[in-house]
C-alpha positions in Angstrom: 7.1 -1.8 19.6 8.4 -4.5 21.9 6.6 -7.0 19.7 8.6 -5.7 16.7 11.8 -6.1 18.6 10.8 -9.7 19.5 10.1 -10.4 15.8 13.5 -9.0 14.9 15.1 -11.2 17.5 13.3 -14.3 16.2 14.4 -13.5 12.7 18.0 -13.3 14.0 17.8 -16.8 15.5 16.8 -18.2 12.1 13.0 -18.1 12.4 12.3 -17.1 8.8 8.5 -17.5 9.4 8.4 -14.1 11.0 9.6 -12.2 7.9 6.0 -11.8 6.5 4.7 -10.5 9.8 7.7 -8.2 10.2 7.2 -6.7 6.7 3.5 -6.2 7.5 4.3 -4.2 10.6 6.9 -1.9 9.0 5.8 -1.8 5.4 3.8 1.5 5.7 6.7 3.1 7.5 9.2 1.9 4.9 7.0 3.1 2.1 6.7 6.6 3.7 10.5 6.8 3.9 10.8 5.7 0.2 8.1 8.2 -0.9 9.9 11.0 0.9 13.1 10.1 -0.9 11.5 10.1 -4.2 9.2 13.2 -3.8 11.9 15.4 -5.3 12.4 13.2 -8.3 11.5 14.5 -11.8 8.2 13.4 -13.4 8.2 10.0 -15.0 10.8 8.5 -12.6 11.6 4.9 -13.1 11.8 4.1 -9.3 8.5 4.1 -7.4 8.2 3.9 -3.6 6.9 0.4 -3.7 9.8 -0.8 -5.8 12.3 1.0 -3.5 10.8 -0.7 -0.4 10.8 -4.1 -2.2 14.5 -3.7 -3.2 15.5 -2.7 0.4 13.5 -5.5 1.9 15.1 -8.0 -0.4 18.5 -6.9 0.7 17.5 -6.9 4.3 16.2 -10.5 3.8 19.7 -11.5 2.9 20.9 -10.4 6.3 19.4 -13.5 8.1 21.9 -13.5 10.9 21.8 -9.7 11.6 21.5 -9.1 15.3 18.7 -6.6 15.2 18.7 -4.3 18.3 15.5 -2.4 17.8 13.0 -0.9 15.4 15.3 2.0 14.9 18.2 -0.2 14.0 16.1 -2.1 11.5 14.9 1.2 9.9 18.5 2.5 9.8 19.6 -0.6 7.9 16.6 -0.2 5.6 17.6 3.4 4.9 21.1 2.3 4.0 19.7 -0.3 1.6 17.5 2.4 0.0 20.4 4.7 -0.3 22.5 2.1 -2.0 19.7 1.3 -4.4 19.1 4.9 -5.3 22.8 5.6 -5.9 23.0 2.5 -8.1 19.9 3.7 -10.0 21.5 7.2 -10.4 24.7 5.7 -11.7 22.7 3.6 -14.2 20.8 6.6 -15.4 23.9 8.7 -15.8 25.6 6.0 -17.7 22.7 5.6 -20.0 21.7 9.3 -20.4 24.6 11.3 -19.2 22.2 14.0 -18.0 22.5 14.3 -14.2 20.8 11.3 -12.5 18.2 11.0 -9.8 17.1 14.2 -8.1 16.2 14.3 -4.4 15.9 17.1 -1.9 18.4 17.4 0.9 16.2 18.8 3.6 15.0 18.0 7.0 11.8 16.1 7.0 9.9 19.2 8.2 11.5 21.5 5.6 9.5 23.3 2.9 8.6 21.5 -0.3 10.2 24.1 -2.5 13.8 23.6 -1.4 16.4 23.1 -4.1 17.0 19.7 -5.7 20.2 17.8 -5.1 21.8 15.2 -7.4 21.9 11.8 -5.7 25.4 11.1 -7.0 26.7 14.4 -5.8 25.1 13.7 -2.4 26.5 10.3 -2.2 30.0 11.5 -3.1 29.8 14.3 -0.5 28.5 11.8 2.1 31.4 9.4 1.4 33.8 12.3 2.0 32.0 13.1 5.2 32.3 9.5 6.2 36.1 9.7 5.8 36.2 12.9 7.8 33.6 12.2 10.4 31.9 8.7 10.3 29.5 9.5 13.1 28.0 12.5 11.3 27.8 10.6 8.1 25.8 7.9 9.9 23.6 10.5 11.4 22.9 11.9 7.9 22.1 8.4 6.7 19.7 7.8 9.5 17.9 11.2 9.4 17.9 11.8 5.6 17.7 8.3 4.2 16.1 6.6 7.1 13.6 9.3 8.0 14.3 8.7 11.7 13.3 11.4 14.1 15.9 13.2 16.3 14.9 11.0 19.2 15.1 7.7 17.2 18.5 8.8 15.8 19.7 9.6 19.3 18.6 6.1 20.4 20.5 4.4 17.6 23.6 6.4 18.1 23.6 6.4 21.9 23.6 10.2 22.0 21.4 12.8 23.5 18.8 14.5 21.2 20.5 17.8 21.7 23.8 16.4 20.4 22.0 14.8 17.5 20.4 18.2 16.6 23.7 20.0 16.7 25.5 17.4 14.7 22.7 17.3 12.2 23.0 21.0 11.6 26.8 20.8 11.2 26.5 17.8 8.9 23.9 19.4 6.7 26.0 22.6 6.4 29.1 20.6 5.6 27.3 18.6 2.9 25.8 21.7 1.3 29.2 23.4 1.2 30.8 20.3 -0.3 28.1 19.9 -2.9 28.2 23.5 -3.8 32.0 23.5 -4.2 31.6 20.3 -6.3 29.1 22.0 -8.6 31.4 25.0 -9.0 34.2 22.7 -10.0 32.0 20.9 -12.6 31.2 24.1 -14.5 
């Protein structure tokens, strides 16, 4: 992992030659994160994990002067880029079809496969409301849900203890479920 941090630091200093090696080292991890996001999507989805990784990596490549702190920091930014892309895709679908948008599951990475599906736009709107009320918990959701970071990795990025991350994760998930449920009730 220290080699990855060194690659990130070289990239920060303007050494663009390390991009390829960096992608090679994190590609499988990024693809696993993307696949997890898209696993709840309906059949025939337009976005595939490889495309999602490529879009996120293209956006990350535009951050040439980002001061990367660690592997977890890089993955957190990749998660944010994936979220932005998925939300944009959901908006495009809604605009073209007006039938709901991208479906993903709002669940812990270890949760059961049969959990209910959640509309990406509704999740994004709820997450934006959470960010206004509690930016730290919104970032935690982004890291855990979109980034696929473990509790320990999230604790490292946020500078918190794993126990605090677990508690805040539970509160944030409950808050989002409540917000999304009340939004669905208001739609009907």
